[in-house]
DRENKEVEX-43282 format. One record per residue (C-alpha): residue in three letters; x, y, z; residue number from 1. Coordinates in Angstrom, 2 decimals, decimal comma, always signed. Layout:
<gupas>
{res: ALA	east: X	north: Y	up: Z	n: NUM}
...
</gupas>
This chain:
<gupas>
{res: MET	east: -26,53	north: -53,66	up: -47,06	n: 1}
{res: GLU	east: -24,94	north: -50,44	up: -48,30	n: 2}
{res: ALA	east: -25,30	north: -47,16	up: -46,43	n: 3}
{res: GLY	east: -24,51	north: -43,87	up: -48,14	n: 4}
{res: VAL	east: -23,19	north: -41,36	up: -45,62	n: 5}
{res: LEU	east: -23,07	north: -37,65	up: -46,38	n: 6}
{res: PHE	east: -19,45	north: -36,87	up: -45,57	n: 7}
{res: SER	east: -17,80	north: -33,49	up: -45,08	n: 8}
{res: GLY	east: -14,55	north: -34,99	up: -43,80	n: 9}
{res: GLY	east: -15,26	north: -33,55	up: -40,35	n: 10}
{res: LYS	east: -15,53	north: -35,29	up: -37,01	n: 11}
{res: ASP	east: -19,34	north: -35,58	up: -36,94	n: 12}
{res: SER	east: -19,80	north: -37,33	up: -40,28	n: 13}
{res: SER	east: -16,70	north: -39,44	up: -39,55	n: 14}
{res: LEU	east: -18,12	north: -40,64	up: -36,23	n: 15}
{res: ALA	east: -21,45	north: -41,41	up: -37,90	n: 16}
{res: ALA	east: -19,64	north: -43,45	up: -40,55	n: 17}
{res: ILE	east: -17,63	north: -45,37	up: -37,94	n: 18}
{res: MET	east: -20,82	north: -46,23	up: -36,04	n: 19}
{res: LEU	east: -22,62	north: -47,39	up: -39,17	n: 20}
{res: ALA	east: -19,64	north: -49,39	up: -40,47	n: 21}
{res: ARG	east: -20,27	north: -51,94	up: -37,71	n: 22}
{res: ASP	east: -23,51	north: -53,02	up: -39,40	n: 23}
{res: TYR	east: -23,44	north: -51,72	up: -42,99	n: 24}
{res: GLY	east: -21,18	north: -51,46	up: -45,97	n: 25}
{res: VAL	east: -20,52	north: -47,71	up: -45,71	n: 26}
{res: GLU	east: -19,71	north: -45,45	up: -48,65	n: 27}
{res: LEU	east: -18,78	north: -41,84	up: -47,94	n: 28}
{res: ASN	east: -20,37	north: -39,23	up: -50,22	n: 29}
{res: THR	east: -19,16	north: -35,64	up: -50,41	n: 30}
{res: CYS	east: -21,37	north: -33,19	up: -52,27	n: 31}
{res: VAL	east: -19,96	north: -30,22	up: -54,14	n: 32}
{res: PHE	east: -21,62	north: -27,69	up: -56,42	n: 33}
{res: ASP	east: -18,79	north: -27,14	up: -58,88	n: 34}
{res: PRO	east: -17,93	north: -30,24	up: -60,94	n: 35}
{res: ASP	east: -14,32	north: -29,02	up: -61,19	n: 36}
{res: ARG	east: -13,88	north: -28,70	up: -57,43	n: 37}
{res: GLU	east: -11,50	north: -31,26	up: -56,03	n: 38}
{res: VAL	east: -11,57	north: -32,22	up: -52,35	n: 39}
{res: PRO	east: -8,19	north: -33,85	up: -51,62	n: 40}
{res: GLU	east: -8,41	north: -33,26	up: -47,87	n: 41}
{res: VAL	east: -11,81	north: -34,96	up: -47,74	n: 42}
{res: ARG	east: -10,51	north: -37,87	up: -49,81	n: 43}
{res: ALA	east: -7,62	north: -38,16	up: -47,35	n: 44}
{res: ALA	east: -10,09	north: -38,17	up: -44,43	n: 45}
{res: ALA	east: -12,02	north: -41,01	up: -46,11	n: 46}
{res: ALA	east: -8,76	north: -42,90	up: -46,63	n: 47}
{res: ALA	east: -7,89	north: -42,41	up: -42,93	n: 48}
{res: LEU	east: -11,21	north: -44,07	up: -42,09	n: 49}
{res: ASP	east: -10,49	north: -46,80	up: -44,67	n: 50}
{res: LEU	east: -13,90	north: -46,33	up: -46,28	n: 51}
{res: PRO	east: -14,81	north: -45,90	up: -49,96	n: 52}
{res: PHE	east: -15,37	north: -42,33	up: -51,15	n: 53}
{res: LYS	east: -17,53	north: -40,72	up: -53,85	n: 54}
{res: LYS	east: -17,68	north: -37,10	up: -54,91	n: 55}
{res: ARG	east: -21,19	north: -36,03	up: -55,90	n: 56}
{res: VAL	east: -21,94	north: -32,92	up: -57,93	n: 57}
{res: LEU	east: -25,05	north: -31,00	up: -56,94	n: 58}
{res: GLY	east: -24,56	north: -28,43	up: -59,70	n: 59}
{res: ARG	east: -24,02	north: -24,70	up: -60,01	n: 60}
{res: ASP	east: -27,76	north: -24,07	up: -60,46	n: 61}
{res: LEU	east: -28,48	north: -25,41	up: -56,98	n: 62}
{res: LEU	east: -25,69	north: -23,22	up: -55,61	n: 63}
{res: GLN	east: -27,25	north: -20,13	up: -57,17	n: 64}
{res: GLU	east: -30,67	north: -21,16	up: -55,84	n: 65}
{res: ALA	east: -29,17	north: -21,54	up: -52,36	n: 66}
{res: VAL	east: -27,53	north: -18,09	up: -52,55	n: 67}
{res: ASP	east: -30,80	north: -16,52	up: -53,75	n: 68}
{res: LEU	east: -32,64	north: -18,14	up: -50,85	n: 69}
{res: LEU	east: -30,02	north: -16,94	up: -48,38	n: 70}
{res: LEU	east: -30,33	north: -13,38	up: -49,70	n: 71}
{res: THR	east: -34,13	north: -13,52	up: -49,55	n: 72}
{res: CYS	east: -34,17	north: -14,84	up: -45,97	n: 73}
{res: GLY	east: -31,22	north: -12,80	up: -44,75	n: 74}
{res: TYR	east: -29,60	north: -15,80	up: -43,05	n: 75}
{res: PRO	east: -28,10	north: -19,10	up: -44,26	n: 76}
{res: ASN	east: -30,15	north: -21,73	up: -42,38	n: 77}
{res: ASP	east: -32,90	north: -22,28	up: -44,96	n: 78}
{res: ALA	east: -30,39	north: -22,38	up: -47,82	n: 79}
{res: ILE	east: -28,19	north: -24,95	up: -46,11	n: 80}
{res: ASP	east: -31,23	north: -27,03	up: -45,15	n: 81}
{res: MET	east: -32,41	north: -26,96	up: -48,78	n: 82}
{res: VAL	east: -29,03	north: -28,13	up: -50,06	n: 83}
{res: HIS	east: -28,83	north: -30,85	up: -47,42	n: 84}
{res: ARG	east: -32,34	north: -32,06	up: -48,26	n: 85}
{res: MET	east: -31,35	north: -32,30	up: -51,95	n: 86}
{res: ALA	east: -28,18	north: -34,23	up: -51,07	n: 87}
{res: VAL	east: -30,16	north: -36,70	up: -48,95	n: 88}
{res: GLU	east: -32,71	north: -37,13	up: -51,77	n: 89}
{res: ILE	east: -29,94	north: -37,83	up: -54,29	n: 90}
{res: LEU	east: -28,44	north: -40,53	up: -52,09	n: 91}
{res: SER	east: -31,89	north: -42,01	up: -51,38	n: 92}
{res: ALA	east: -32,16	north: -42,96	up: -55,07	n: 93}
{res: GLU	east: -29,06	north: -45,16	up: -54,75	n: 94}
{res: TYR	east: -28,86	north: -46,45	up: -51,18	n: 95}
{res: ALA	east: -31,29	north: -48,38	up: -49,00	n: 96}
{res: VAL	east: -29,84	north: -46,48	up: -46,02	n: 97}
{res: VAL	east: -28,85	north: -42,80	up: -46,10	n: 98}
{res: ALA	east: -27,10	north: -41,17	up: -43,16	n: 99}
{res: ASP	east: -25,44	north: -37,98	up: -42,02	n: 100}
{res: GLY	east: -23,59	north: -36,68	up: -38,99	n: 101}
{res: THR	east: -26,21	north: -34,34	up: -37,57	n: 102}
{res: ARG	east: -26,26	north: -34,20	up: -33,77	n: 103}
{res: ARG	east: -29,05	north: -33,67	up: -31,25	n: 104}
{res: ASP	east: -28,31	north: -29,96	up: -30,80	n: 105}
{res: ASP	east: -27,59	north: -29,07	up: -34,45	n: 106}
{res: ARG	east: -29,90	north: -26,41	up: -35,84	n: 107}
{res: VAL	east: -28,52	north: -26,65	up: -39,37	n: 108}
{res: PRO	east: -28,64	north: -28,77	up: -41,42	n: 109}
{res: ARG	east: -31,71	north: -30,48	up: -40,13	n: 110}
{res: LEU	east: -34,57	north: -32,34	up: -41,73	n: 111}
{res: GLU	east: -37,84	north: -32,17	up: -39,83	n: 112}
{res: ARG	east: -39,62	north: -35,37	up: -38,86	n: 113}
{res: SER	east: -42,32	north: -34,87	up: -41,50	n: 114}
{res: GLU	east: -39,63	north: -34,43	up: -44,19	n: 115}
{res: VAL	east: -37,91	north: -37,64	up: -43,09	n: 116}
{res: GLN	east: -41,19	north: -39,56	up: -43,13	n: 117}
{res: HIS	east: -42,02	north: -38,23	up: -46,60	n: 118}
{res: LEU	east: -38,56	north: -39,10	up: -47,93	n: 119}
{res: GLU	east: -38,72	north: -42,63	up: -46,56	n: 120}
{res: MET	east: -42,23	north: -43,18	up: -47,90	n: 121}
{res: ILE	east: -41,42	north: -41,89	up: -51,40	n: 122}
{res: SER	east: -37,94	north: -43,39	up: -51,83	n: 123}
{res: GLY	east: -38,18	north: -46,54	up: -49,72	n: 124}
{res: CYS	east: -34,84	north: -45,73	up: -48,08	n: 125}
{res: SER	east: -34,16	north: -45,45	up: -44,37	n: 126}
{res: TYR	east: -32,70	north: -42,13	up: -43,23	n: 127}
{res: VAL	east: -30,59	north: -42,54	up: -40,11	n: 128}
{res: ARG	east: -28,73	north: -40,11	up: -37,90	n: 129}
{res: PRO	east: -26,35	north: -42,10	up: -35,69	n: 130}
{res: LEU	east: -25,35	north: -39,01	up: -33,67	n: 131}
{res: PHE	east: -28,87	north: -37,66	up: -33,19	n: 132}
{res: GLY	east: -28,93	north: -38,67	up: -29,54	n: 133}
{res: TYR	east: -25,48	north: -37,17	up: -28,87	n: 134}
{res: GLY	east: -24,75	north: -33,61	up: -27,77	n: 135}
{res: LYS	east: -21,68	north: -31,60	up: -28,71	n: 136}
{res: ARG	east: -19,72	north: -32,52	up: -25,56	n: 137}
{res: GLU	east: -20,10	north: -36,26	up: -26,11	n: 138}
{res: VAL	east: -19,22	north: -35,97	up: -29,81	n: 139}
{res: GLU	east: -16,08	north: -34,05	up: -28,81	n: 140}
{res: ARG	east: -15,17	north: -36,78	up: -26,29	n: 141}
{res: LEU	east: -15,70	north: -39,60	up: -28,78	n: 142}
{res: SER	east: -13,87	north: -37,85	up: -31,59	n: 143}
{res: GLY	east: -10,96	north: -37,12	up: -29,23	n: 144}
{res: ARG	east: -10,75	north: -40,82	up: -28,38	n: 145}
{res: LEU	east: -11,11	north: -42,17	up: -31,94	n: 146}
{res: LEU	east: -9,92	north: -39,51	up: -34,39	n: 147}
{res: VAL	east: -7,09	north: -37,10	up: -35,08	n: 148}
{res: VAL	east: -8,89	north: -33,85	up: -35,92	n: 149}
{res: ARG	east: -7,68	north: -30,49	up: -37,25	n: 150}
{res: TYR	east: -9,80	north: -27,38	up: -36,70	n: 151}
{res: GLY	east: -10,04	north: -24,10	up: -38,60	n: 152}
{res: GLU	east: -12,48	north: -21,42	up: -39,60	n: 153}
{res: THR	east: -14,69	north: -22,03	up: -42,62	n: 154}
{res: GLY	east: -12,65	north: -21,39	up: -45,73	n: 155}
{res: SER	east: -9,32	north: -22,01	up: -44,00	n: 156}
{res: ILE	east: -9,79	north: -25,76	up: -43,79	n: 157}
{res: GLY	east: -10,33	north: -28,04	up: -46,77	n: 158}
{res: ASN	east: -13,46	north: -29,89	up: -45,77	n: 159}
{res: GLY	east: -16,55	north: -30,70	up: -47,81	n: 160}
{res: ASP	east: -19,04	north: -28,50	up: -45,96	n: 161}
{res: TYR	east: -21,66	north: -26,72	up: -48,11	n: 162}
{res: GLU	east: -20,94	north: -23,41	up: -46,42	n: 163}
{res: GLY	east: -17,56	north: -22,80	up: -48,05	n: 164}
{res: GLU	east: -18,91	north: -22,83	up: -51,61	n: 165}
{res: ILE	east: -21,92	north: -20,72	up: -50,59	n: 166}
{res: ARG	east: -19,57	north: -18,12	up: -49,10	n: 167}
{res: ASP	east: -17,51	north: -18,14	up: -52,31	n: 168}
{res: ALA	east: -20,65	north: -17,65	up: -54,42	n: 169}
{res: LEU	east: -21,66	north: -14,65	up: -52,31	n: 170}
{res: ARG	east: -18,20	north: -13,11	up: -52,77	n: 171}
{res: ALA	east: -18,47	north: -13,74	up: -56,53	n: 172}
{res: ARG	east: -21,60	north: -11,55	up: -56,48	n: 173}
{res: GLY	east: -19,69	north: -8,85	up: -54,62	n: 174}
{res: ILE	east: -21,42	north: -9,56	up: -51,30	n: 175}
{res: ASP	east: -19,57	north: -9,82	up: -48,00	n: 176}
{res: SER	east: -20,37	north: -13,31	up: -46,68	n: 177}
{res: ALA	east: -19,38	north: -12,28	up: -43,13	n: 178}
{res: SER	east: -22,65	north: -10,40	up: -42,77	n: 179}
{res: PHE	east: -24,58	north: -13,69	up: -43,11	n: 180}
{res: PHE	east: -22,36	north: -16,19	up: -41,31	n: 181}
{res: PRO	east: -21,22	north: -15,95	up: -37,70	n: 182}
{res: PRO	east: -17,57	north: -15,08	up: -37,15	n: 183}
{res: GLY	east: -15,26	north: -17,62	up: -35,58	n: 184}
{res: HIS	east: -17,24	north: -20,64	up: -36,81	n: 185}
{res: LEU	east: -14,83	north: -23,56	up: -36,50	n: 186}
{res: GLN	east: -14,95	north: -26,49	up: -38,88	n: 187}
{res: SER	east: -13,25	north: -29,83	up: -38,37	n: 188}
{res: LEU	east: -11,30	north: -32,09	up: -40,68	n: 189}
{res: VAL	east: -10,28	north: -35,64	up: -39,81	n: 190}
{res: VAL	east: -6,62	north: -36,23	up: -40,59	n: 191}
{res: GLY	east: -6,22	north: -39,64	up: -38,98	n: 192}
{res: ARG	east: -7,72	north: -42,38	up: -36,87	n: 193}
{res: LYS	east: -6,32	north: -43,29	up: -33,48	n: 194}
{res: ASP	east: -5,43	north: -46,85	up: -32,53	n: 195}
{res: THR	east: -7,88	north: -47,85	up: -29,81	n: 196}
</gupas>
């Protein structure tokens, strides 16, 4: 059975993919808004995991909708949740199992239980979160044991996180993205897999 994993190239989605690959045929899916955006670092992360990779285009209209929502709310959580929900829905049309790398203590992105139940009922897919029982400390320990990871602030590291393109869209409107996103937010990018 195939499982479509939402994949940013970071440690969380990589660990989720490794866990699922024991029982499923895993395909890694990175979602971008701009059809012209290439994600070579994310492709390289997928190659390091030795798993097939697909780039999915969510579209510029969804990006503008996310930016409008962020500006209306005054913070990014609802916008990122909306984008994540759309990405999960897109994969649910193709895969019997859809997964991501959200952890127990993640606030964003996060689908509520009622949203998951609705998605599964409508699409017939199973939505799984292999890391949902894991906290940040345990994910760090596991990733340190299994993966070679590079860290950097959003925008300085070439991962497939939604936040980077949302920040760019804010700047394109002449808006300082730093007023909406916390400073010093580190992102991860898998650059290799350790021999264990």
